[in-house]
C-alpha positions in Angstrom: -11.2 8.0 155.6 -13.3 11.2 155.4 -15.6 10.9 152.4 -16.7 14.5 152.1 -14.7 16.8 154.4 -16.2 20.1 155.4 -12.8 21.8 155.3 -9.2 21.1 154.4 -6.1 21.9 156.5 -3.1 21.6 154.2 0.3 22.0 155.6 3.7 22.3 153.8 6.9 21.6 155.7 8.3 24.6 157.4 11.5 25.7 155.5 14.5 26.1 157.7 15.8 29.7 157.7 19.5 29.1 157.4 19.5 29.4 153.6 17.4 30.1 150.5 15.0 27.7 148.7 16.2 25.5 145.9 14.5 23.3 143.3 14.6 20.2 145.6 12.4 22.0 148.1 10.0 23.1 145.3 9.7 19.7 143.7 9.4 17.7 147.0 7.0 19.8 148.9 5.8 23.2 147.7 4.6 22.6 144.2 2.7 19.4 145.1 1.0 21.1 148.1 0.2 24.2 146.0 -1.4 22.0 143.3 -3.5 20.2 145.9 -4.6 23.5 147.6 -5.5 25.3 144.3 -7.4 22.2 143.1 -9.5 22.1 146.3 -10.3 25.8 146.1 -11.4 25.3 142.5 -13.7 22.6 143.8 -15.2 25.3 146.1 -13.7 23.7 149.3 -12.9 25.5 152.5 -9.1 25.5 152.5 -6.5 26.6 155.0 -3.1 26.2 153.2 -0.5 26.8 156.0 3.2 27.2 156.2 5.9 29.3 157.9 9.6 29.7 158.6 11.3 27.3 161.0 13.6 29.6 162.9 14.9 27.7 165.9 17.7 25.2 166.6 21.5 25.1 166.8 21.9 25.4 163.0 20.7 29.0 163.3 23.2 29.8 166.0 26.0 28.3 164.0 25.0 30.2 160.9 25.0 33.4 163.0 28.5 32.7 164.3 29.8 31.9 160.8 28.4 35.1 159.3 29.3 37.3 162.4 25.7 38.4 163.0 22.9 37.6 165.5 20.5 34.6 165.2 17.7 37.1 164.7 19.5 38.7 161.8 20.0 35.3 160.2 16.3 34.4 160.4 15.2 37.8 159.2 17.5 37.6 156.2 16.4 34.2 155.0 12.8 34.5 156.0 12.6 37.5 153.6 14.4 35.5 150.8 12.2 32.5 151.2 8.9 34.5 151.4 9.8 36.2 148.1 10.7 32.9 146.4 7.3 31.5 147.4 5.5 34.7 146.0 7.6 34.6 142.8 6.6 31.0 142.1 2.9 31.3 143.0 2.9 29.2 146.1 -0.6 30.2 147.3 -0.3 29.9 151.1 -3.3 31.3 153.0 -0.8 32.1 155.8 3.0 32.1 156.0 4.1 32.6 159.6 7.3 32.4 161.6 8.2 30.2 164.6 9.9 33.2 166.2 6.5 35.0 166.5 4.9 35.6 169.8 1.8 33.5 168.9 4.0 30.5 168.1 6.1 30.8 171.3 2.8 31.0 173.3 1.2 28.0 171.4 4.3 25.8 171.6 4.8 26.6 175.3 1.1 25.9 176.1 1.3 22.6 174.2 4.3 21.5 176.2 2.8 22.6 179.5 -0.4 20.7 178.7 1.5 17.4 178.2 3.7 18.2 181.2 0.7 18.8 183.5 -0.9 15.5 182.3 2.3 13.6 183.2 3.0 12.6 179.6 6.7 13.3 179.8 9.5 11.4 181.4 12.0 13.5 183.2 15.5 12.0 183.2 19.1 12.8 183.7 21.1 11.3 180.9 24.5 11.4 179.4 24.6 13.5 176.2 27.4 14.2 173.8 29.2 17.5 174.6 31.7 19.4 172.4 34.3 20.7 174.9 36.0 22.9 172.4 32.7 24.5 171.3 31.5 24.5 175.0 28.1 23.2 174.1 25.9 20.1 174.0 25.5 18.6 170.5 22.1 18.4 168.8 21.5 15.1 166.9 22.3 16.6 163.5 25.6 18.0 164.7 27.1 14.5 165.4 28.2 12.1 162.7 29.6 8.7 163.2 29.4 5.1 162.2 25.9 3.5 162.3 26.0 0.5 164.7 23.5 -1.3 162.5 24.8 -1.0 159.0 28.3 0.5 159.3 27.5 3.7 157.4 30.3 6.1 158.4 28.2 9.2 157.9 25.2 8.5 160.1 23.6 11.4 162.0 22.9 11.4 165.7 19.2 10.8 165.2 19.0 8.6 162.1 21.0 6.7 159.6 19.9 7.8 156.2 21.4 4.7 154.6 19.5 2.0 156.5 16.7 4.2 157.9 17.4 3.1 161.5 16.5 5.4 164.4 19.4 6.2 166.6 20.6 8.2 169.6 23.7 10.2 169.2 25.3 8.1 171.9 24.8 5.0 169.8 27.2 6.1 167.1 30.6 4.5 166.8 33.5 7.0 166.6 31.2 10.1 166.9 32.6 13.4 165.7 31.3 16.9 166.2 30.4 18.6 162.9 31.1 21.9 164.6 34.7 21.4 165.5 35.6 17.9 164.1 36.6 16.8 167.6 35.5 13.7 169.5 32.8 14.7 171.9 32.7 13.7 175.5 29.7 12.5 177.5 28.2 14.9 180.1 25.1 14.6 182.3 22.1 16.8 181.7 18.4 16.7 182.6 15.8 16.6 179.9 12.2 15.7 179.2 11.2 12.8 176.9 8.1 11.9 175.1 7.7 8.1 175.6 7.0 7.0 172.0 6.9 3.4 173.1 3.6 4.1 174.9 2.1 5.0 171.5 3.4 2.0 169.5 0.0 0.2 169.6 -1.9 3.3 168.6 0.5 4.0 165.7 0.4 0.4 164.6 -3.4 0.4 164.5 -3.7 3.9 163.0 -1.1 3.7 160.2 -0.1 0.1 159.6 -3.7 -1.2 159.7 -5.8 1.9 159.0 -3.7 3.4 156.2 -2.2 0.3 154.7 -4.0 0.9 151.4 -4.0 4.6 150.9 -0.6 5.9 152.1 2.3 6.0 149.7 4.5 2.9 149.9 7.6 4.9 150.6 5.9 6.6 153.6 4.2 3.4 154.9 7.5 1.4 154.6 9.6 3.9 156.6 7.0 4.1 159.3 6.7 0.3 159.5 10.5 0.1 159.8 10.5 2.5 162.8 7.6 0.8 164.6 9.0 -2.7 163.9 12.4 -1.6 165.2 10.8 -0.6 168.5 10.0 2.9 169.5 11.9 4.6 172.3 11.4 7.7 174.4 12.4 10.8 172.5 13.8 14.0 174.0 11.7 17.1 173.5 14.1 19.5 175.1 17.7 20.5 174.3 20.6 22.4 175.8 20.7 25.4 173.4 20.9 29.1 173.5 18.4 29.8 170.7 14.8 28.7 170.7 11.7 28.6 172.9 12.3 28.3 176.7 11.1 25.2 178.4 8.2 26.5 180.5 8.8 24.7 183.7 10.9 25.2 186.8 14.3 23.7 186.8 14.7 24.1 183.0 16.8 27.2 182.9 19.1 27.3 179.8 17.0 24.6 178.0 14.9 25.1 174.9 12.2 23.1 173.3 13.6 20.6 170.8 13.2 22.2 167.3 11.2 19.1 166.1 8.8 19.5 169.0 8.1 23.1 168.4 8.3 23.2 164.6 5.2 21.1 163.7 3.3 23.1 166.3 4.1 25.9 164.0 1.3 24.7 161.7 -1.2 25.3 164.5 0.1 28.7 165.5 0.2 29.7 161.8 -3.4 28.6 161.5 -4.3 30.7 164.6 -2.6 33.7 163.0 -4.5 33.3 159.8 -7.9 32.8 161.5 -7.4 35.9 163.7 -6.7 38.0 160.6 -9.6 36.5 158.6 -12.1 36.7 161.5 -12.4 32.9 161.7 -12.3 30.3 164.4 -9.1 28.3 164.1 -10.2 25.3 166.2 -12.4 23.5 163.5 -9.4 23.3 161.2 -7.5 21.3 163.8 -10.1 19.8 166.1 -13.2 19.0 164.0 -13.5 15.4 162.8 -15.0 16.7 159.5 -11.7 18.4 158.6 -9.2 16.6 156.4 -5.6 17.3 157.5 -2.8 16.6 155.0 0.9 17.2 155.6 3.2 17.7 152.5 6.8 16.9 153.4 10.1 15.4 152.1 11.1 11.9 153.0 13.6 13.2 155.6 10.7 14.4 157.7 8.5 11.3 157.6 9.4 10.1 161.1 8.5 13.5 162.6 5.2 13.9 160.9 4.0 10.3 161.0 5.3 9.2 164.4 6.4 12.0 166.7 3.9 14.7 165.9 0.9 12.3 165.8 2.0 11.0 169.2 2.1 14.6 170.5 -1.4 15.2 169.1 -2.7 12.0 170.6 -1.1 12.8 173.9 -2.8 16.2 174.0 -6.1 14.6 173.2 -8.2 17.2 171.4 -6.6 17.4 167.9 -7.4 15.4 164.7 -4.7 13.3 163.0 -3.4 13.7 159.5 -5.5 11.9 156.9 -2.4 11.5 154.7 1.3 12.4 154.6 2.2 12.2 150.9 6.0 12.6 151.3 8.1 12.7 148.3 11.6 11.3 147.8 14.6 13.4 146.9 15.4 15.3 143.7 19.0 15.0 142.4 20.7 17.5 140.1 22.5 16.4 137.0 23.2 13.0 138.6 24.4 14.2 142.0 22.6 14.8 145.3 21.5 18.3 145.9 23.8 20.0 148.5 23.4 23.4 149.9 26.8 23.4 151.6 28.5 22.5 148.3 26.3 25.0 146.3 25.1 22.1 144.1 21.6 23.4 143.6 19.4 25.6 141.5 18.4 28.5 143.8 15.0 29.9 143.1 16.0 33.5 143.4 18.8 33.0 140.9 16.7 31.0 138.5 14.4 34.0 137.8 17.4 36.1 137.0 18.3 33.8 134.1 14.7 32.8 133.2 12.5 35.7 133.9 8.7 35.0 133.8 9.4 31.3 133.4 8.1 30.2 136.8 5.6 27.9 135.2 8.2 26.2 133.1 10.1 25.2 136.2 6.8 24.2 138.0 6.0 22.0 135.0 9.4 20.4 134.7 9.6 19.6 138.4 6.0 18.2 138.5 6.6 16.1 135.3 9.7 14.7 136.9 8.6 14.7 140.5 10.2 12.2 142.9 6.9 10.8 144.1 7.9 7.3 144.8 11.7 7.2 144.1 14.6 9.7 143.8 14.5 11.4 140.5 17.1 13.6 138.6 16.7 17.1 137.3 18.8 17.9 134.2 18.9 21.2 132.3 18.5 19.3 129.0 15.3 17.7 130.2 14.1 21.1 131.4 14.7 22.5 127.9 12.9 19.5 126.3 9.9 19.9 128.6 9.5 23.5 127.6 10.3 23.3 123.9 8.7 19.9 123.0 5.7 19.9 125.4 4.7 23.3 126.7 5.6 25.3 123.5 4.9 22.6 120.9 1.7 21.2 122.4 0.1 23.6 124.8 1.3 26.9 123.4 0.8 25.8 119.8 -2.8 24.9 120.4 -3.7 28.1 122.1 -1.9 30.2 119.5 -3.7 28.5 116.6 -7.1 29.0 118.2 -6.5 32.7 119.0 -5.0 33.5 115.6 -7.7 31.8 113.6 -10.5 33.3 115.8 -9.2 36.8 115.0 -8.5 36.0 111.4 -12.0 34.6 110.6 -14.2 36.4 113.2 -12.3 39.5 114.4 -11.9 37.8 117.8 -15.6 37.1 118.4 -16.7 33.6 119.4 -18.8 32.3 116.5 -22.3 30.9 116.7 -22.0 27.1 116.1 -24.1 25.1 113.7 -25.2 21.5 114.3 -22.5 19.4 116.0 -21.2 16.4 114.1 -20.5 13.1 115.8 -16.8 14.1 116.0 -17.7 17.4 117.7 -19.9 15.5 120.2 -17.2 13.0 120.9 -14.6 15.7 121.5 -16.8 17.7 123.8 -17.7 14.5 125.7 -14.0 13.7 126.1 -13.4 17.2 127.4 -16.1 16.8 130.0 -14.4 13.7 131.3 -11.1 15.4 132.0 -11.9 17.2 135.3 -12.8 13.9 136.9 -9.7 12.2 135.5 -7.3 14.9 136.6 -9.1 15.4 139.9 -8.9 11.7 140.7 -5.1 11.8 140.2 -4.7 14.9 142.4 -6.9 13.3 145.1 -4.5 10.3 145.2 -1.5 12.6 145.2 -0.3 11.5 141.8 0.6 14.9 140.5 2.8 13.7 137.6 -0.1 11.6 136.3 -2.5 14.6 136.7 -0.2 16.8 134.8 0.0 14.3 132.0 -3.8 14.2 131.8 -3.8 18.1 131.6 -1.5 18.0 128.6 -3.8 15.4 127.1 -6.5 18.2 127.0 -4.1 20.3 124.9 -3.4 17.2 122.7 -7.1 16.7 122.3 -7.4 20.3 121.0 -4.4 19.9 118.7 -5.7 16.6 117.2 -9.2 18.1 116.7 -7.8 21.1 114.7 -5.3 18.8 112.8 -8.1 16.4 111.8 -10.7 19.1 111.0 -8.3 21.5 109.2 -10.5 24.7 109.5 -7.8 26.6 107.5 -8.8 24.5 104.5 -12.5 24.1 105.3 -13.0 27.9 105.4 -12.6 28.0 101.6 -15.4 25.4 101.0 -17.6 25.4 104.0 -17.2 28.5 106.2 -20.4 27.6 108.2 -18.7 24.3 109.3 -15.6 26.3 110.4 -17.8 28.3 112.9 -18.6 25.1 114.7 -15.0 23.9 114.6 -13.7 27.1 116.1 -16.4 27.2 118.7 -15.4 23.7 119.8 -11.7 24.7 119.8 -12.5 27.7 122.0 -14.3 25.6 124.5 -11.3 23.4 124.8 -9.0 26.4 125.2 -11.2 27.8 128.0 -11.3 24.5 129.8 -7.6 24.3 129.5 -7.3 27.7 131.1 -9.4 26.6 134.2 -7.8 23.1 134.5 -4.3 24.5 134.3 -4.6 26.8 137.3 -3.3 24.3 139.9 -0.3 23.4 137.8 0.5 26.6 135.8 -1.0 29.5 137.6 0.9 32.2 135.7 0.0 30.7 132.3 -3.6 30.5 133.4 -3.7 34.2 134.1 -2.2 34.9 130.6 -4.6 32.6 128.9 -7.8 33.7 130.6 -6.7 37.3 130.0 -6.3 36.5 126.3 -9.8 34.9 126.3 -11.0 38.0 128.3 -12.5 35.6 130.7 -12.5 35.8 134.5 -13.6 32.5 135.9 -14.3 34.0 139.4 -16.3 37.0 138.3 -18.0 36.2 135.0 -21.7 35.3 135.2 -21.0 31.7 134.4 -18.9 31.3 137.6 -16.9 28.5 136.0 -15.3 26.2 138.4 -13.7 22.8 138.1 -16.9 20.9 137.9 -18.6 23.3 135.4 -16.4 21.9 132.7 -18.0 18.5 133.2 -21.5 19.9 133.0 -21.5 22.4 130.2 -20.6 22.4 126.6 -20.6 26.2 126.5 -17.8 27.6 128.6 -17.2 30.6 126.3 -20.4 31.9 124.9 -21.1 32.9 121.3 -20.6 36.6 120.7 -17.9 36.9 123.4 -14.9 39.0 122.3 -11.5 37.5 123.0 -8.3 39.6 123.2 -5.0 39.5 121.3 -2.8 36.5 122.0 0.7 36.4 123.4 3.4 33.7 123.3 2.8 31.6 126.3 6.0 29.6 126.1 9.0 30.9 124.2 11.7 28.4 122.9 14.7 28.0 125.3 17.8 28.1 123.2 20.9 25.8 123.6 23.1 28.7 124.7 20.8 29.4 127.7 21.0 25.8 128.8 24.8 25.6 128.3 25.2 28.6 130.6 23.5 26.7 133.4 25.6 23.6 132.7 28.8 25.7 132.7 27.7 27.2 136.0 27.3 23.8 137.6 30.6 22.6 136.1 32.3 25.6 137.7 30.7 24.7 141.0 31.9 21.1 140.6 35.5 22.3 139.9 35.4 24.6 142.9 34.2 21.8 145.2 37.0 19.5 144.0 39.6 22.2 144.6 38.2 22.8 148.1 38.0 19.2 149.0 41.2 18.0 147.5 43.8 16.6 149.8 47.5 17.3 149.4 50.1 14.7 150.4 52.4 16.0 153.2 55.9 16.9 152.3 58.5 14.1 152.4 61.6 14.3 154.5 64.1 17.0 153.5 66.5 16.1 150.7 69.9 17.7 150.2 70.9 19.4 147.0 73.3 16.5 146.4 70.4 14.1 146.6 68.5 16.1 143.9 71.6 16.4 141.8 71.8 12.6 141.5 68.5 12.6 139.6 68.8 12.7 135.8 65.5 14.1 134.7 65.1 14.5 130.9 62.5 15.3 128.3 61.5 12.5 125.9 58.9 11.4 123.4 57.0 8.1 123.4 57.4 6.7 119.8 56.0 3.2 120.3 53.6 1.5 122.8 52.0 -1.9 123.4 50.3 -3.7 126.1 52.3 -6.1 128.3 50.9 -9.6 127.6 48.9 -11.0 130.6 49.2 -7.8 132.5 46.2 -5.4 132.8 48.1 -2.4 134.2 51.4 -2.3 132.2 52.3 -0.7 128.9 55.7 -1.3 127.2 56.9 2.0 125.8 59.7 2.9 123.4 60.9 6.4 124.4 63.2 8.7 122.5 65.4 10.3 125.2 67.6 12.3 122.9 70.5 10.1 124.0 69.0 6.8 122.8 65.7 5.0 122.3 65.0 2.9 125.4 62.3 0.6 126.8 60.3 1.8 129.8 57.5 -0.3 131.4 54.8 1.9 132.9 51.8 1.0 135.0 49.4 3.3 133.1 47.4 0.8 131.0 44.2 1.3 133.0 44.2 5.0 132.1 45.6 5.1 128.6 45.5 2.9 125.5 48.7 2.4 123.5 47.3 4.6 120.7 46.7 7.5 123.1 50.3 7.8 124.3 52.2 7.5 121.1 53.7 11.0 120.4 53.3 12.2 124.0 56.0 14.5 125.4 57.1 13.1 128.7 59.5 13.7 131.6 61.6 10.7 132.5 63.9 9.7 135.3 66.7 8.5 133.0 69.3 7.1 135.5 66.9 4.9 137.5 68.5 1.5 137.9 67.1 -1.0 135.3 64.4 -3.4 136.6 63.0 -6.5 135.0 59.2 -6.5 134.9 57.5 -9.6 133.4 60.8 -10.4 131.7 61.2 -7.0 130.1 64.0 -4.7 131.3 62.6 -1.2 132.1 65.3 1.5 131.8 63.8 4.5 133.5 60.5 5.9 134.9 57.9 8.3 133.4 56.8 11.0 135.8 53.0 11.1 136.4 50.5 12.8 138.7 46.8 12.7 139.4 44.2 15.4 138.5 41.2 16.3 140.6 39.2 13.3 139.2 42.0 10.9 140.2 43.0 10.3 136.6 46.7 9.9 135.8 48.2 12.7 133.7 51.7 13.1 132.3 54.1 15.6 133.8 55.5 17.1 130.6 57.2 20.3 129.3 54.7 22.8 127.8 57.2 25.1 126.2 58.1 25.1 122.5 61.6 24.3 121.3 62.4 21.9 124.1 64.2 19.0 122.4 64.3 15.4 123.5 67.2 14.9 125.9 66.9 18.3 127.5 67.8 18.1 131.1 65.5 19.3 133.9 67.3 21.0 136.8 
């Protein structure tokens, strides 16, 4: 543990440039890392907040083929969309680079060559899975099959996400190529492997012993599972046509494995930033007084906690991460987020429907962050967070302070009189909040920290509600000066403390207070709030207020729910299977069927039978009994009065002692629920024949 780091290197997982960013990415990685980086800057720390686009791998090539463009065009397109989303949502990277850049190609190649020259790799000819139809070797994530350890039929070639086991693609039972759907063959190829088994003792001591008490349980548990299962050599090269060339002889046509080159992207991005800023990059990666923190999602734990640290250890001159506070997954309306099925809230689309509401989404995602378990985002919860918390608590407090200050003092901060015991207590509570919020942030408990921030607004609201300056002004206006002075100090503190969580709101609030924390003489930072009772001086002129958080109406939310329902329907239509046609029937075969329109007039459950209903059906010719296996889908009350289509000349059949004289035609909808096949035209009488 580093007690007082000289500097912080904070990395956020490199987003893959085969699609835009959605709320799962924001909640899992980018908002938490931004909160942490902004907080450290407010503390006056030396921070390098680093990220960049991950632009190599077979997925890029496949995306290019699908869209009929080049891989370079794919990464250029999505790099632009992703960068804009990060700017739009205030993710304050010090540098955002690209793994297609020259500096990254050089850095990754140099890193590989260093390990190669030291003899840290194993060179081996092995059998790999090969898609003969696509004429290419298959990367791990382009093979699915049955996990040999738990039986999950959708395990990937590198990992089973159900049981967490590490796998090789050749371990899978009944493997299939996700590119063509065919069964791959095995083909010999030469590759270089990082012998992770050599680093098992190091990883055990460093993580399982050294970080037992400070790493998140979900991260620690997954790492322990991998180590306990036995680490094996891991390929660092691939047979691909897109990526960084392997920089040794005999490696023609081979590229660095994307998960070897991608984390090195943090280093190359830091180099790029340092060169631009006139800094030396090395202390941020090689000085023991630097605190390195990786923010990632749970699907990247193995790469950041086992593979990348083993690479750094093998190279020998780099520091190791102090923490890897990986989050779990965020679901959407009860279902797993899926880019392929468009089951997502895309950031660039969100701002079209909710302009200037970046902080509302940042708030909702942080308040419901999947820090230790998967959590669910719903639009109703999003609306409630805005209306009942941001608007009703935070916005309401600021509005009252600003309105009353203008009403009583023309917007000038009043000179306080003697503080009462209540005033002293409130100001003392206010001074305690930076440490409380900061402690939660330092322990990566961002939901907890956000809750404490809202308690600052609650403190202000309670103070005004208890003191009632709008009443006191009639009887003791001098007392009101002190009350409003105290309320304005709370508002100013709220503006500073909100910056990591709600950066756009902070800008609006400090503008309203006509206060610039970075240029004003006071130079207010995070710790100043704990030391001073006068953050906004008497005589200071504040500006006119604006609504910080407008109410979000039901119609706006329903629009989003309808959009998701449309996506769900489209996915069902796309994935539905249609039974193949039965053998050809002659017209004479069809003519034998007597299909008629009828109406169910009575219905009851068959005794001691869960699936059967006994129906009385008016066929137009008679009223007959038909026994139908629909009781698990319909109650007797639901079917009485239903118009139905029946096969009238089906030979009678005794079911549980009841003669059934026909059959009711049914089908299944997209959800698998039985529905009646019935006439929808008016004027069709019972007994009408269908031909």
